[in-house]
Every structure is written in structure tokens, then in C-alpha cells.
C-alpha positions as CSV (number, residue, x, y, z in Angstrom):
1,M,40.7,2.2,30.3
2,F,38.0,-0.7,29.7
3,A,35.5,1.1,31.9
4,Q,35.9,4.1,29.6
5,K,35.3,1.7,26.5
6,E,32.3,0.4,28.0
7,S,30.8,3.5,28.9
8,L,31.5,4.9,25.5
9,R,29.7,1.8,23.8
10,G,26.9,2.2,25.7
11,R,26.6,5.8,24.8
12,R,26.9,5.0,21.4
13,A,24.6,2.6,21.6
14,S,22.1,4.9,23.7
15,S,22.7,7.8,20.6
16,A,22.0,5.2,18.0
17,S,18.3,4.2,20.0
18,V,17.5,7.5,20.1
19,S,18.3,8.2,16.4
20,T,16.2,5.6,15.1
21,R,13.4,6.5,17.1
22,W,13.3,9.7,16.2
23,A,13.7,8.7,12.6
24,F,10.6,6.1,12.6
25,M,8.5,9.6,14.2
26,L,9.6,11.5,11.5
27,V,8.8,9.0,8.8
28,T,5.6,8.3,10.6
29,S,4.6,11.6,9.9
30,L,4.5,10.7,5.9
31,F,2.2,8.2,6.2
32,F,-0.4,10.9,7.7
33,M,0.4,13.3,5.0
34,W,-0.3,10.4,2.0
35,G,-3.2,9.4,4.3
36,L,-4.7,13.3,3.7
37,S,-4.1,13.3,0.1
38,Y,-5.8,9.9,-0.6
39,G,-8.6,10.8,1.8
40,L,-9.3,13.9,-0.4
41,L,-9.4,11.6,-3.5
42,D,-12.6,9.9,-3.0
43,V,-14.5,13.6,-2.4
44,L,-13.2,15.0,-5.4
45,N,-14.2,12.0,-7.1
46,K,-17.8,13.0,-6.6
47,H,-17.3,16.6,-6.3
48,F,-15.9,16.8,-10.0
49,Q,-19.0,14.4,-10.8
50,L,-21.3,17.8,-10.0
51,T,-19.2,20.1,-11.2
52,L,-17.4,19.2,-14.4
53,N,-20.7,17.2,-15.5
54,V,-18.0,14.0,-15.6
55,S,-19.8,10.5,-15.3
56,K,-19.0,7.7,-13.5
57,A,-16.5,5.8,-15.5
58,Q,-14.7,9.1,-16.1
59,S,-14.5,10.1,-12.2
60,G,-12.7,6.8,-12.4
61,L,-9.9,8.6,-14.1
62,L,-9.1,10.6,-11.0
63,Q,-8.0,6.8,-9.2
64,A,-6.8,5.6,-12.7
65,A,-3.9,9.3,-12.6
66,Y,-3.6,9.0,-9.6
67,F,-2.2,5.2,-8.7
68,G,-1.1,4.8,-11.9
69,A,1.8,7.4,-11.0
70,Y,2.5,4.8,-8.5
71,F,3.0,2.3,-10.9
72,I,5.6,4.5,-13.4
73,V,7.6,5.5,-10.5
74,A,8.3,2.7,-7.9
75,L,11.4,1.7,-9.7
76,P,12.8,4.4,-11.1
77,A,12.6,5.9,-7.2
78,G,13.9,2.7,-5.9
79,Y,17.4,3.0,-8.2
80,F,17.4,6.4,-7.3
81,M,17.4,5.9,-3.4
82,D,19.6,3.0,-4.1
83,R,22.4,5.7,-5.1
84,R,21.3,8.8,-2.9
85,G,19.1,7.0,0.0
86,Y,16.2,7.6,2.2
87,R,16.4,10.7,2.8
88,A,17.1,12.5,-0.6
89,G,14.0,9.8,-1.9
90,I,11.7,11.5,1.0
91,I,12.4,15.2,-0.1
92,L,12.3,14.1,-3.8
93,G,9.1,12.9,-3.2
94,L,7.6,15.8,-0.9
95,L,8.7,18.4,-3.8
96,F,7.2,16.3,-6.2
97,Y,3.7,16.4,-4.1
98,A,3.8,20.1,-3.2
99,A,4.2,20.8,-7.2
100,G,1.2,19.1,-7.9
101,A,-1.2,20.6,-4.8
102,L,0.3,23.8,-6.5
103,L,-1.0,22.7,-9.8
104,F,-4.4,22.6,-8.5
105,I,-4.3,26.6,-9.3
106,P,-4.0,26.6,-13.2
107,A,-6.6,23.7,-12.5
108,A,-9.4,25.2,-10.5
109,S,-8.5,28.8,-12.8
110,A,-9.5,27.0,-16.3
111,N,-12.2,24.6,-14.9
112,S,-10.4,21.7,-16.3
113,F,-10.8,18.0,-15.8
114,A,-7.6,17.2,-17.8
115,L,-5.5,19.7,-15.7
116,F,-7.0,18.3,-12.5
117,L,-5.9,14.8,-13.6
118,F,-2.5,15.9,-14.4
119,A,-2.0,17.2,-10.7
120,L,-3.0,14.4,-9.0
121,F,-0.5,12.7,-11.5
122,V,2.3,14.2,-10.0
123,I,0.9,14.5,-6.6
124,A,0.9,10.8,-6.8
125,C,4.5,10.4,-8.4
126,G,5.8,12.2,-5.6
127,L,4.0,9.8,-3.0
128,G,5.3,6.8,-5.0
129,C,8.6,7.8,-3.8
130,L,7.5,8.5,-0.4
131,E,6.0,5.1,-0.3
132,T,8.6,3.1,-1.9
133,A,10.6,4.3,1.0
134,A,8.8,5.1,4.2
135,N,7.7,1.4,3.8
136,P,10.1,-0.5,3.9
137,F,12.2,1.7,6.3
138,A,9.5,1.1,8.9
139,T,10.3,-2.4,8.6
140,V,13.7,-2.1,8.8
141,L,13.9,-0.4,12.2
142,G,14.0,-2.6,14.4
143,D,13.9,-6.5,15.0
144,P,12.5,-8.7,11.5
145,N,10.1,-10.3,13.6
146,G,8.1,-7.2,14.6
147,A,8.0,-6.1,11.1
148,E,4.1,-6.3,10.3
149,R,3.5,-4.8,13.6
150,R,5.8,-1.4,12.9
151,L,4.6,-1.3,9.9
152,N,0.9,-1.2,10.9
153,L,1.8,0.7,13.5
154,A,3.2,3.5,11.3
155,Q,0.5,2.9,9.0
156,S,-1.9,3.9,11.7
157,F,-1.6,7.5,11.0
158,N,-2.3,6.9,7.2
159,G,-5.7,6.3,8.7
160,L,-6.2,9.1,10.5
161,G,-4.7,11.6,7.3
162,Q,-7.5,9.3,5.6
163,F,-10.1,10.3,8.0
164,M,-9.4,13.9,7.6
165,G,-9.4,14.0,4.0
166,P,-13.1,13.9,4.2
167,L,-14.1,15.7,6.6
168,I,-12.1,18.3,5.0
169,G,-13.6,17.6,1.6
170,G,-16.8,17.4,3.3
171,A,-16.9,20.6,4.3
172,M,-14.8,22.5,1.5
173,F,-16.1,21.3,-1.4
174,F,-19.8,20.6,-1.1
175,S,-20.5,24.0,0.9
176,S,-24.1,25.5,-0.3
177,Q,-23.0,28.7,0.2
178,Q,-20.0,27.8,-2.6
179,P,-21.3,29.6,-5.7
180,A,-21.3,27.8,-8.6
181,S,-18.9,29.7,-10.9
182,G,-16.4,29.4,-7.8
183,A,-17.2,25.4,-7.4
184,Q,-13.0,24.6,-7.7
185,E,-11.9,27.7,-5.4
186,S,-12.2,25.8,-2.0
187,V,-10.4,22.8,-4.2
188,K,-7.4,25.3,-4.7
189,F,-7.2,26.7,-1.1
190,T,-7.0,23.3,0.0
191,Y,-4.6,22.0,-2.0
192,V,-2.4,25.5,-1.9
193,A,-2.4,24.9,2.2
194,I,-1.4,21.4,1.8
195,A,1.3,22.7,-0.6
196,V,2.5,25.2,2.0
197,L,2.9,22.0,4.3
198,V,4.5,19.6,2.6
199,L,7.0,22.1,1.9
200,L,7.8,22.7,5.3
201,I,8.2,19.0,6.3
202,A,10.6,18.7,3.3
203,F,12.6,21.4,4.9
204,L,12.8,19.5,8.1
205,F,13.6,16.2,6.1
206,S,16.7,18.2,5.0
207,R,18.1,19.1,7.8
208,T,17.6,15.8,9.6
209,T,20.5,13.1,9.5
210,M,18.5,9.8,8.3
211,P,19.9,6.4,9.8
212,D,20.4,4.5,6.5
213,V,19.7,0.5,8.5
214,R,19.8,-1.4,5.0
215,E,23.2,-0.8,4.3
216,A,24.5,-3.4,7.3
217,Q,22.4,-5.9,5.7
218,D,23.0,-5.2,2.5
219,Q,26.6,-5.9,3.1
220,K,26.0,-8.9,4.9
221,D,23.9,-10.4,2.3
222,L,26.6,-9.7,-0.1
223,Q,29.4,-11.7,1.9
224,Q,27.2,-14.4,2.4
225,G,26.5,-14.9,-1.1
226,A,22.7,-13.7,-1.7
227,T,22.3,-14.8,-5.3
228,R,18.7,-16.2,-5.0
229,S,16.4,-14.5,-7.7
230,L,13.9,-12.0,-6.3
231,W,10.7,-13.9,-8.0
232,Q,12.0,-17.1,-6.7
233,H,10.8,-16.3,-3.4
234,K,7.2,-17.4,-2.8
235,H,6.2,-15.0,-0.1
236,F,6.8,-12.2,-2.1
237,T,5.6,-13.1,-5.4
238,G,2.2,-14.0,-4.0
239,A,2.5,-10.6,-2.1
240,V,2.6,-8.8,-5.0
241,I,-0.5,-10.5,-6.6
242,A,-2.7,-9.8,-3.3
243,Q,-1.7,-6.0,-2.9
244,F,-2.3,-5.6,-7.1
245,F,-6.0,-6.7,-5.7
246,Y,-6.2,-5.8,-2.4
247,I,-5.2,-2.6,-3.4
248,A,-7.9,-2.7,-6.5
249,A,-10.2,-3.3,-3.9
250,Q,-9.8,-0.5,-1.1
251,V,-10.0,2.0,-3.8
252,G,-12.6,1.0,-5.4
253,V,-14.8,0.8,-1.7
254,G,-13.8,4.4,-1.3
255,A,-13.9,5.6,-4.8
256,F,-18.0,5.5,-5.1
257,F,-19.0,5.6,-0.9
258,I,-20.6,9.0,-1.8
259,N,-22.5,7.7,-4.9
260,Y,-23.6,4.2,-2.9
261,V,-24.4,6.0,-0.1
262,T,-26.7,8.4,-1.4
263,E,-28.4,5.8,-3.4
264,H,-29.4,3.4,-0.3
265,W,-30.0,6.1,2.6
266,A,-33.0,8.4,1.9
267,D,-32.8,11.9,1.5
268,I,-29.0,11.8,2.8
269,S,-27.2,14.6,1.2
270,N,-23.6,14.6,-0.4
271,A,-22.0,16.3,2.0
272,T,-23.6,13.9,4.7
273,A,-22.3,11.1,2.7
274,A,-18.6,12.5,2.4
275,Y,-18.8,12.9,6.5
276,L,-19.6,9.2,6.6
277,L,-16.6,8.6,4.6
278,S,-14.8,10.1,7.7
279,V,-16.8,8.0,9.9
280,A,-15.2,4.6,7.5
281,M,-12.4,6.4,7.6
282,I,-12.0,6.1,12.0
283,A,-12.9,2.6,11.5
284,F,-9.9,2.5,9.3
285,M,-8.0,4.0,11.7
286,V,-9.3,2.1,15.0
287,G,-8.6,-1.0,13.2
288,R,-5.1,-0.3,12.7
289,F,-4.6,0.8,16.2
290,F,-6.2,-2.3,17.7
291,S,-5.4,-5.2,15.0
292,T,-1.6,-3.7,16.0
293,W,-2.2,-4.5,19.2
294,L,-4.0,-7.8,18.4
295,M,-1.0,-8.9,16.4
296,G,1.0,-9.2,19.7
297,R,-1.5,-12.1,20.0
298,I,-2.3,-13.5,16.8
299,R,0.1,-14.3,13.9
300,P,-0.5,-11.8,11.5
301,A,-1.2,-14.3,8.7
302,T,-4.3,-15.9,10.6
303,L,-5.1,-12.3,11.3
304,L,-5.3,-11.2,7.7
305,A,-7.0,-14.3,6.6
306,V,-10.0,-13.5,8.9
307,Y,-10.1,-10.2,8.2
308,A,-10.3,-11.4,4.1
309,I,-13.1,-13.5,4.8
310,I,-15.8,-11.3,6.8
311,N,-15.0,-8.8,4.0
312,V,-16.0,-11.2,1.8
313,A,-19.7,-11.7,3.3
314,L,-19.7,-7.6,4.0
315,C,-19.4,-7.2,0.4
316,A,-21.9,-9.7,-0.2
317,L,-24.2,-7.7,2.0
318,V,-23.6,-4.7,0.0
319,V,-23.8,-5.7,-3.6
320,S,-27.4,-7.0,-2.2
321,G,-28.3,-3.4,-1.5
322,I,-30.6,-3.6,1.6
323,E,-31.4,0.2,2.7
324,R,-29.1,1.3,5.2
325,V,-27.4,-2.1,6.5
326,A,-25.8,-2.5,3.7
327,V,-24.3,1.0,4.1
328,V,-23.4,-0.2,7.4
329,A,-22.1,-3.0,6.0
330,L,-20.0,-0.8,3.9
331,I,-18.2,1.3,6.7
332,A,-17.4,-1.8,8.7
333,V,-15.7,-3.1,5.6
334,F,-12.8,-0.4,6.1
335,F,-12.3,-1.7,9.8
336,F,-11.5,-5.3,8.1
337,M,-9.3,-3.6,5.4
338,S,-7.4,-1.8,7.8
339,I,-4.4,-4.1,8.4
340,M,-4.0,-5.4,4.9
341,F,-2.0,-3.3,2.7
342,P,0.5,-3.3,5.8
343,T,0.3,-6.7,6.4
344,L,1.1,-7.6,3.0
345,F,3.8,-5.3,2.3
346,A,6.1,-6.5,5.3
347,M,4.9,-10.1,4.8
348,G,6.6,-9.5,1.0
349,V,9.5,-8.0,1.6
350,K,10.4,-9.8,5.0
351,N,14.2,-11.4,5.7
352,M,14.7,-9.9,1.4
353,G,17.6,-8.5,2.8
354,A,19.9,-6.9,-0.5
355,Q,17.0,-7.6,-2.4
356,T,14.1,-5.3,-0.3
357,K,14.9,-2.5,-2.1
358,R,13.7,-4.1,-5.5
359,A,11.4,-5.7,-3.3
360,S,10.1,-2.6,-1.9
361,S,9.5,-1.4,-5.5
362,F,7.5,-4.1,-7.0
363,M,5.1,-4.1,-4.2
364,I,4.6,-0.3,-4.4
365,M,4.3,-1.6,-8.0
366,S,1.5,-3.3,-7.6
367,I,-0.9,-0.3,-6.3
368,V,-1.3,0.3,-9.9
369,G,-4.9,-2.1,-9.0
370,G,-5.9,0.8,-7.7
371,A,-5.6,2.7,-11.2
372,I,-7.8,-0.3,-13.1
373,M,-10.7,-1.2,-10.3
374,P,-12.4,2.6,-10.6
375,W,-13.2,2.2,-14.1
376,F,-14.3,-0.7,-14.2
377,M,-16.6,-0.4,-11.1
378,G,-17.6,2.8,-12.7
379,S,-18.7,1.2,-16.0
380,M,-20.5,-1.1,-14.0
381,A,-22.1,1.5,-11.4
382,D,-23.8,3.5,-14.6
383,H,-25.0,0.5,-16.6
384,F,-26.2,-2.1,-13.4
385,G,-26.1,0.1,-10.5
386,T,-23.8,0.9,-7.8
387,A,-24.4,-2.1,-5.7
388,S,-23.6,-4.4,-8.1
389,A,-19.9,-3.0,-9.2
390,Y,-19.1,-4.1,-5.6
391,S,-19.4,-7.3,-6.1
392,L,-15.9,-6.5,-7.8
393,P,-14.2,-5.8,-4.6
394,L,-15.7,-9.2,-3.1
395,L,-13.5,-11.4,-5.9
396,C,-10.3,-9.4,-4.9
397,F,-10.9,-10.0,-0.8
398,V,-11.0,-13.7,-2.1
399,V,-7.6,-13.6,-3.7
400,V,-6.1,-11.8,-0.2
401,F,-8.0,-14.8,1.4
402,R,-6.0,-17.5,-0.4
403,Y,-2.9,-16.0,0.2
404,A,-3.4,-15.6,3.8
405,L,-3.9,-18.8,4.0
406,S,-0.7,-20.3,2.3
407,Q,1.2,-18.2,4.3
408,R,-0.4,-19.2,7.5
409,K,0.5,-22.7,6.4
410,A,4.3,-21.5,5.4
411,V,4.5,-20.8,9.3
């Protein structure tokens, strides 16, 4: 009888392990999808400057609408998942994503910048739901000591999506064979295809049971009487601030990449610059995979500090505007940005127990930094040149460096 019970326990443990691995794999696919969306965004920035005659500052409104949605939707998404669970939050996010992509049909027909902004806002509302669910879910699917590495691994597929985005956008949006009258047709086609793919993924999630690993931890914390205020956790509050400035830097660096390359590399076309953005995204993706491995040998806070200070130096070189050399430095910035979001996120919500859901929502809200930075960079670029605008990301990386140092000392 005892042997039978032990065998039953073993089968249940094995089944739970398989379920957890499958859940992690499925959730990781979401990282690719929002990476793809973000990768296309930076190409749309330049595309709309050309086809809708908007200024650099105005084109920065794309990022404002996109990342502003994260700020608005993060807390409601967290409360929704408190009641309905991860799977419901993920499916809701995917439906918003698909709806926003389909809104590109009327936006393209009207050739309206305002409608494109609204469509991107709806897409980002969906992505805000997805990130509020998927990021903490990846951190808690296993040993807390491996949270940073686990999230960096999942985020590596976000880098793959960000690589594919500019590659697709460069080929589709800057086609020399595209007639002026149909400038938005390729944009419409691309986003309709994305909507179909997203709906297929939503269907797959609707047929899959997701383990809610947080419930047990929440009960444990409640039994232990966890009453400490969320904002009394210094590692969390510092992470929210650092994440705000990091996302501001990341979005700003990408938003005017094509502008910078065409201005600091003689005779290069917009399409070629978009392909170079894909090269930068390859560097970003490789950085994620390589650094995930490296994090097994170097503490996450130490690695984060090193990468941040390197990016300060690289941004200084970008601001100098040296022909071609500065472009190479700008591409290198992406490699060293690779670990920043997942590492800051994991460090911020680590060991938060029952407060993980709310902490995650605030970490996602901090993404609003990406909504603010492009307008300021665009304004600086319009008045003083694109190179000078990259002094703002430089200052943001200084903030990340200081937080990483504080956590390195705290360990």
C-alpha cells in the first residue's frame, strides 16, 4: 500500500513538472508576439514620417500612444487576474491585440495618423495585459533563486520577435515598387496577418489549463501574516524607478534609429537602415541568450551594473556623431540593453509573495517612460539634430547603473 502511494505521488509530481514546463513554453510564445509588435513600431515611426508628412516629434506620438496604454491598463489587468487568473488575463490581452491589429484596416483606408495611433493604443492595451501576466508568471515557475535567469530566457524570444519586426517592416513598408496611392496597403496587410496569428494563439490558450502557481504562495504568505506595505520594499521601489528610466531609454534608442543611421552613414536608404535595425535586434537577442548563460556565473546585479555603464559610454559615442563609427556604437547599445528589462523586473518582484500581483502591475506601469521619451527626443532632434537627442538615453542608463550598484551591495 505504501509503495502504491509513493508511486502515485511520483506520477503526480511528474505530471505537475510536465504541466509547468508546458506552461512556461506556451507563455514564452507571448514574448515573441509582443517583441514582433514592438519591432514593427520603430519602422512605422519612419514610415509615417514619409507617407503622412509628420515631424519627428509628432511621430514620437506613436510610442506615446503605445506605451501610454501600458500605464493605463496595468493595474486593471492585475485586478482582473486576481479574480479570474492568468489564463483569462492572457486571453483578454490577446483579444485586445487582435482587435487593435484589425483596426489598421479602417486606419489604412482613411490614411489617418490619428486612427493609426488609436489602433496602436488598443494593441498596447492587449500587450499590457499580456506582460502583466507573463512576466511574473515566468519568474515564479520554479526556484526563486533562478527567477532572473528564467525571465531572461523567456525574454530572449522577445528579442527574436524584435528582430523579425524591422525585417518584415523594412521589406513591406519601404518597398520601392509601392505606389504612393497605396502607401498604407502593406501596413494593413501585415497587421491583418498578425491578427489572424494572435487569434490562433488565443484559441490555443483557451484549450489549455494553466497552473496557477501563485495561489499556494499567496496562502502561505497570508498564513504568515505578511502585512508589510508594498512601498516599504526598497528593492521594489528602486526597481520601479529604474525600469521607468530604462524603458524610456530603450524606446528612445529604437524610435529614432532609422533617422540616426540615414544621417550618419552616407548614401544609406531607409530600407537598409531598417535592416540594420534588425541587426541591432539580433544583437539584442544574442545578448539575452548569452547573458542568461553568463548570469549563472555572475550575479545579476553585477552584470546589470556593468552593462549599464558600458551603455553610458556607447551613448556618449553616439552623441558625438562620428560617421559610421557612431552607428556601430548605436547597434552595440542594443546588446547591452538586452538583460535590463527582465533583470529589473525580476529583481523588483522577487520574494514579494502575496504582493507579487500588485508589484507586477506597478512594474508594468513604469513602462510609461517609453511614452514620454520619444517626444522629448523628437523635439531635441528637430531643433538640435538627432545625435544630440541620444544624450537623454545616456542619462537614463546612469539611473539604471545606480540602482544596480545599490542591489549589488544589498546582496
